[in-house]
C-alpha positions in Angstrom: -11.8 27.9 12.0 -9.2 25.2 12.3 -8.8 22.1 10.2 -12.2 21.4 8.5 -11.4 18.0 6.8 -10.8 16.3 10.1 -10.7 12.7 8.8 -9.9 11.1 5.5 -9.8 7.4 4.7 -9.3 5.1 1.7 -11.9 2.4 1.2 -12.1 -0.5 -1.2 -15.5 -1.1 -2.8 -16.0 -4.8 -3.8 -19.6 -5.8 -3.2 -18.5 -9.2 -2.1 -17.5 -7.8 1.3 -21.1 -6.9 2.0 -22.3 -9.8 4.2 -25.6 -10.2 2.4 -23.7 -10.6 -0.8 -20.5 -12.4 0.1 -22.1 -14.8 2.5 -19.9 -17.9 2.8 -17.0 -16.2 1.0 -16.6 -13.5 3.7 -13.9 -15.6 5.3 -11.7 -14.8 2.3 -12.0 -11.1 2.9 -11.9 -11.0 6.7 -9.1 -8.4 6.9 -10.9 -6.0 4.6 -14.3 -6.3 6.4 -12.8 -5.9 9.8 -10.5 -3.1 8.6 -13.4 -1.1 7.1 -15.4 -1.5 10.3 -12.5 -0.1 12.3 -12.1 2.8 10.0 -15.8 3.7 9.8 -16.2 3.6 13.6 -13.3 6.0 13.8 -14.9 8.3 11.2 -18.1 8.4 13.2 -16.2 9.0 16.4 -14.7 12.2 15.1 -18.3 13.6 14.7 -18.1 15.4 11.3 -21.0 17.5 10.1 -21.0 15.8 6.8 -19.2 13.0 4.8 -17.9 13.5 1.3 -17.5 10.3 -0.8 -15.3 10.2 -4.0 -16.4 7.3 -6.2 -14.7 6.1 -9.5 -17.9 4.3 -10.5 -20.2 7.3 -10.5 -21.4 8.4 -14.0 -18.5 9.9 -15.8 -17.7 12.7 -18.2 -14.4 13.1 -20.2 -13.3 16.3 -18.4 -15.9 17.1 -15.7 -16.2 15.8 -12.1 -19.8 14.7 -11.4 -22.1 15.0 -8.4 -25.3 13.2 -7.4 -28.1 15.7 -6.9 -31.5 15.8 -5.1 -32.5 16.1 -1.5 -31.8 12.5 -0.7 -29.3 10.0 -2.1 -30.1 6.3 -2.2 -29.2 3.1 -3.9 -29.3 -0.7 -3.5 -27.3 -3.8 -4.5 -29.8 -5.2 -7.0 -27.0 -5.6 -9.6 -25.4 -8.0 -7.2 -28.5 -10.0 -6.4 -29.3 -8.2 -3.2 -32.0 -5.6 -3.9 -33.1 -5.8 -0.3 -29.9 -4.2 0.8 -30.8 -0.5 0.5 -29.1 2.7 1.7 -30.4 6.2 1.9 -28.9 9.4 3.3 -29.8 13.1 3.1 -27.8 15.0 0.5 -25.9 18.0 1.9 -27.1 20.3 -0.8 -25.7 23.6 0.7 -22.2 22.0 0.8 -22.6 20.6 -2.7 -23.7 24.0 -4.0 -20.8 25.8 -2.4 -18.3 23.3 -3.8 -19.8 23.7 -7.3 -19.6 27.5 -7.0 -16.0 27.4 -6.0 -15.1 25.0 -8.7 -16.8 27.2 -11.3 -14.9 30.2 -10.2 -11.6 28.2 -10.5 -12.3 26.7 -13.9 -13.2 23.2 -12.7 -16.4 21.9 -14.2 -18.9 19.7 -12.4 -21.6 17.7 -14.2 -24.7 17.6 -12.0 -26.2 14.1 -12.3 -30.0 14.3 -12.6 -31.8 13.8 -9.3 -33.1 10.3 -8.7 -30.1 8.5 -10.2 -29.1 5.7 -7.8 -25.7 5.6 -6.2 -23.1 3.3 -7.7 -21.3 0.5 -5.8 -18.2 2.6 -5.5 -20.1 4.8 -3.1 -22.5 2.2 -1.7 -19.9 -0.3 -0.3 -18.1 2.2 2.0 -21.5 3.8 2.9 -22.8 0.4 3.9 -20.0 0.1 6.6 -20.5 3.8 7.5 -24.2 3.2 8.2 -23.3 0.1 10.1 -21.0 2.2 12.3 -24.0 4.4 13.1 -23.9 7.2 10.5 -27.3 8.6 9.5 -26.5 12.2 8.7 -25.8 14.0 5.4 -23.4 13.0 2.7 -22.2 14.4 -0.7 -21.1 12.0 -3.4 -18.8 13.0 -6.3 -17.6 11.1 -9.4 -14.4 11.6 -11.4 -13.6 12.6 -15.0 -12.1 10.1 -17.5 -9.2 12.5 -18.1 -6.5 12.6 -15.5 -5.0 16.0 -14.6 -3.1 15.8 -11.3 -3.2 19.5 -10.6 -7.0 19.7 -11.4 -7.7 16.8 -9.0 -5.7 18.5 -6.3 -7.6 21.7 -6.9 -10.9 19.9 -6.8 -10.0 18.5 -3.4 -9.0 22.0 -2.3 -12.4 23.3 -3.3 -14.1 20.7 -1.1 -12.0 21.9 1.9 -12.6 25.6 1.1 -16.3 25.1 0.8 -16.4 23.4 4.2 -14.4 26.2 5.7 -16.7 28.9 4.3 -19.8 27.1 5.7 -18.0 26.4 9.0 -18.5 22.7 8.5 -16.3 19.9 9.8 -16.3 17.1 7.3 -14.8 13.7 6.7 -13.8 12.4 3.3 -13.9 8.8 1.9 -11.8 8.1 -1.1 -13.2 4.9 -2.8 -11.2 2.6 -5.1 -9.8 -0.8 -5.7 -6.2 -1.5 -6.5 -4.8 -3.6 -9.3 -7.4 -5.8 -11.1 -4.8 -8.0 -12.7 -3.1 -9.8 -9.9 -3.9 -13.4 -10.8 -4.7 -15.3 -14.1 -8.4 -15.3 -13.3 -8.6 -11.7 -12.2 -11.4 -9.5 -13.7 -8.9 -7.9 -16.2 -6.2 -9.8 -18.1 -3.4 -10.9 -15.8 -0.2 -9.0 -15.8 2.9 -10.3 -13.8 3.9 -6.7 -12.8 0.5 -5.5 -11.7 1.3 -6.2 -8.0 4.0 -3.6 -8.1 1.4 -0.8 -8.3 -0.3 -2.1 -5.2 3.0 -2.5 -3.3 4.1 1.0 -4.1 0.8 2.6 -3.2 0.6 0.7 0.1 4.2 1.7 1.0 3.6 5.3 0.0 0.5 5.5 2.2 2.2 3.8 5.1 5.2 6.2 4.8 3.1 9.3 4.1 5.1 9.8 1.0 3.2 12.1 -1.4 6.1 12.3 -3.8 6.1 8.5 -4.2 2.4 8.7 -5.2 3.1 11.4 -7.7 6.1 9.6 -9.2 4.4 6.3 -9.9 4.9 5.4 -13.6 1.7 6.1 -15.6 2.4 2.9 -17.5 2.4 0.9 -14.3 -1.0 2.4 -13.3 -2.3 1.5 -16.8 -1.2 -2.1 -16.7 -2.5 -2.6 -13.2 -6.1 -1.7 -14.2 -6.6 0.3 -11.0 -9.3 2.8 -10.1 -7.7 4.3 -6.9 -5.3 7.0 -8.2 -7.8 9.7 -9.0 -9.7 9.4 -5.7 -6.4 9.4 -3.8 -5.4 12.7 -5.5 -8.6 14.4 -4.6 -8.2 13.2 -1.0 -4.7 14.6 -0.8 -5.9 17.9 -2.3 -8.5 18.2 0.4 -5.8 17.7 3.0 -3.3 20.3 1.8 -1.6 17.8 -0.5 -0.2 15.8 2.4 -0.9 12.9 4.7 -1.5 13.3 8.4 -1.0 10.3 10.8 -1.5 7.9 7.9 -1.7 4.2 8.6 -2.5 1.2 6.5 -5.3 -0.8 8.2 -5.4 -3.8 5.9 -4.4 -5.0 2.4 -5.3 -8.2 0.7 -6.0 -9.5 -2.8 -7.9 -12.7 -2.6 -9.7 -12.6 -6.0 -7.1 -11.1 -8.2 -8.1 -7.5 -7.1 -6.2 -5.5 -4.5 -8.2 -4.2 -1.5 -6.6 -1.4 0.5 -8.1 0.1 3.7 -6.2 3.0 5.1 -6.5 6.2 7.1 -4.9 9.0 5.1 -5.4 11.8 7.5 -6.7 12.0 11.1 -6.5 15.5 12.4 -8.9 14.8 15.2 -6.1 12.7 16.7 -4.3 16.0 17.4 -7.1 17.4 19.6 -8.2 14.4 21.7 -7.3 10.8 22.4 -9.2 8.2 20.4 -12.0 6.3 22.2 -10.6 3.7 24.6 -7.0 4.7 23.5 -6.9 1.6 21.5 -6.8 3.3 18.1 -3.9 5.5 19.3 -2.0 2.4 20.3 -2.8 0.9 16.9 -1.3 4.0 15.3 1.9 3.8 17.3 2.3 0.1 16.5 1.8 0.9 12.8 4.5 3.6 13.0 6.9 1.2 14.7 6.1 -1.5 12.0 6.7 1.0 9.2 10.1 2.1 10.6 11.3 -1.4 11.3 10.4 -2.8 7.8 11.7 0.3 6.0 15.0 0.0 7.9 15.4 -3.7 6.9 14.7 -3.0 3.3 17.0 0.1 3.1 19.8 -1.9 4.8 19.8 -4.5 2.1 19.4 -2.0 -0.7 22.3 0.1 0.6 24.5 -2.9 0.9 23.7 -4.2 -2.6 24.2 -0.8 -4.2 27.1 0.6 -2.2 28.7 -2.4 -0.4 28.4 -0.8 3.0 26.2 -1.2 6.1 23.5 1.4 6.5 24.0 3.8 9.4 21.2 3.6 12.0 18.8 6.6 12.1 20.1 9.4 14.3 19.0 9.6 17.0 17.7 6.1 17.4 14.4 6.4 19.3 11.6 4.4 20.6 11.4 0.7 19.9 14.5 0.8 17.6 16.6 2.1 20.6 15.9 -1.0 22.7 17.9 -4.2 22.7 16.6 -7.7 21.6 17.3 -10.6 19.4 16.0 -10.1 15.9 15.3 -12.4 13.0 14.9 -11.1 9.4 13.2 -13.2 6.8 13.0 -12.5 3.1 10.5 -14.3 0.9 9.4 -14.3 -2.7 5.8 -13.2 -3.3 4.6 -16.8 -3.5 5.8 -17.4 0.0 9.1 -19.2 -0.9 11.9 -18.4 1.5 14.8 -16.4 0.0 16.8 -16.0 3.2 16.5 -15.9 7.0 19.1 -15.0 9.6 18.7 -13.9 13.2 20.1 -13.6 16.7 18.5 -15.2 19.7 19.7 -12.5 22.1 21.0 -9.0 21.4 24.5 -8.8 20.0 24.5 -5.1 19.2 23.7 -1.9 21.1 20.2 -1.3 19.6 17.4 -3.2 17.7 18.1 -0.8 14.8 21.6 -2.2 14.4 20.4 -5.7 15.0 18.0 -5.3 12.1 20.5 -3.8 9.7 23.2 -6.5 10.2 20.7 -9.4 10.2 18.9 -8.1 7.2 22.1 -7.9 5.2 23.1 -11.4 6.4 19.7 -12.8 5.5 20.1 -11.4 2.0 23.7 -12.3 1.4 25.0 -14.9 3.9 22.2 -17.5 4.3 24.2 -20.6 3.2 21.0 -22.2 1.8 20.6 -19.6 -0.9 22.4 -17.6 -3.5 22.8 -14.0 -2.4 19.9 -11.7 -3.2 20.4 -9.6 -6.4 19.6 -5.9 -6.6 17.3 -6.5 -9.6 15.0 -8.8 -7.6 14.7 -6.6 -4.5 11.3 -5.2 -5.6 9.9 -8.7 -5.9 10.8 -9.7 -2.3 8.9 -9.4 0.9 10.6 -8.6 4.2 9.5 -9.6 7.7 11.1 -8.9 11.0 10.6 -10.8 14.3 11.7 -9.1 17.5 12.3 -11.8 20.2 11.4 -11.6 23.9 14.1 -12.9 26.3 14.4 -16.7 26.4 12.4 -18.3 29.2 13.6 -21.8 30.4 10.7 -24.3 30.7 10.6 -27.9 32.0 9.4 -29.6 28.9 7.1 -29.9 25.9 4.0 -29.5 28.0 4.9 -25.8 28.5 5.1 -25.1 24.7 2.5 -23.8 22.3 3.7 -23.5 18.7 1.2 -20.9 17.8 2.1 -18.6 20.7 5.8 -19.5 21.5 8.9 -20.1 19.6 11.2 -22.8 21.0 15.0 -23.3 21.4 16.5 -26.6 22.4 20.1 -26.7 23.7 22.2 -29.9 24.2 24.8 -30.4 26.8 27.6 -29.8 24.3 26.1 -26.4 23.4 24.3 -27.3 20.1 21.2 -25.3 19.6 18.2 -25.4 17.4 15.6 -22.7 17.2 12.1 -22.4 15.6 10.0 -19.3 15.4 6.3 -19.5 16.4 3.2 -19.7 14.3 4.8 -21.4 11.3 2.7 -23.1 8.5 2.5 -26.8 9.0 3.7 -26.7 12.6 0.6 -27.5 14.7 1.9 -29.3 17.7 4.6 -28.8 20.3 6.0 -32.3 19.3 6.4 -31.2 15.7 8.0 -27.9 16.7 10.5 -29.6 19.0 11.3 -32.4 16.5 12.2 -29.8 13.8 14.3 -27.8 16.3 16.2 -30.9 17.2 16.9 -31.6 13.5 18.1 -28.0 13.0 20.5 -28.6 15.9 21.6 -31.9 14.3 20.5 -33.8 17.4 18.9 -37.2 17.6 15.3 -37.2 18.8 16.2 -38.8 22.1 19.1 -36.5 23.0 18.7 -34.8 26.4 18.1 -31.0 25.9 17.1 -27.9 27.8 13.9 -26.2 26.5 13.5 -22.5 26.2 10.5 -20.6 24.9 10.0 -17.0 23.7 7.4 -14.8 22.0 8.0 -12.6 19.0 6.7 -9.2 17.8 6.2 -10.0 14.1 6.1 -7.4 11.4 5.6 -8.2 7.8 5.3 -6.1 4.7 1.9 -6.2 3.0 2.0 -8.5 0.0 -0.4 -9.4 -2.8 -2.2 -12.7 -2.1 -1.8 -15.5 -4.6 -5.2 -16.9 -3.9 -7.6 -17.0 -6.8 -11.3 -16.8 -7.3 -14.0 -15.5 -9.6 -17.0 -13.5 -8.8 -18.6 -10.4 -10.4 -18.8 -8.7 -7.0 -15.0 -8.7 -6.4 -14.2 -5.3 -8.0 
């Protein structure tokens, strides 16, 4: 039998994303809600025989993994004032029994939670969206030990996969967890100014499929972040041969001081057949391009600051990076404050890859408005890259839309002013043109030619600075 764990995803579990609980606050977690819906629809589409959920909020033992028992598993959101929101699924008892046997044989203990114990919210939140996507078949739900042993977590995941193989089952796995709980002063745990680093490194590691980056995260950073993702993630990796497969970050946000990551960790079904409507496959390709573009911009700056040289483009340059276009690279602090921005309206180099490298270095070191970026602040900075379409001449302001198009004005003597699209505070074409005129050092009444363009914008995920308090946020 081929790959048995055909799909693995990572799901946050804040009850506030359940519509019946979040209600009028759902607009603050839109990315997470829509991301989970997308992921769970994909899970159902791969038609597994059973779904395994790993929850950090299941009853715990110091050294043993735990498992909910009984013929059916159920729970509700009564602790979050929504007792009418109930879920119930058949328990895949044969799969659970085979996993328990394999674990026993390999010296891994599992505590069997007495039948009738209601599921915890770490399992219920992802299961809510799974049921919404149409899943009504069997599940198995496991909990985690207090004690972290990386190898034992990997081996537990391997037992899950081996049990499915022996039973000739095709399964999907959901790793549940919330990221740092200390992102803002009113977060559930005491605020820590470095907590965001844990989230950023995990998000980057998942996006890049970098298992070593997961394993090399400083335990002290995990501790100060107050996270409950790491153990679930290790089990998921163990079930997938200690690797990622077509990983992609679907969404990340932290609106209430807690980080919520939604991601696909492994999608082996993608190897056998196209995804429904081909839209998911396109999403995956776009995520790959985004990952490569942003990683290149960051590496270019890091290489220049460390070694005083320009990074060589990847060899061979392929795909989007091999094309030619104007590129803007922006660097911001986590609070949104600009740290540098430099770009080219039209291509000046042979590939987009080279354009990104040189403009990233210029944004970091040659923007006259700012002091050069220092190496010791690089981890605190957020990169975004805008790839520009060719300039399109238009007759006037009536042909502009600041949310959709960027604008460039050009005077008769060659002075130019450019503004990217969809900038905060720029709501009308008149505002957009006025600012572009000022950037060109032109009076408002000067005759100019108008050009518009679109951009393909790619930004690193960043921790939100929004705040809020609610017991259902973690």
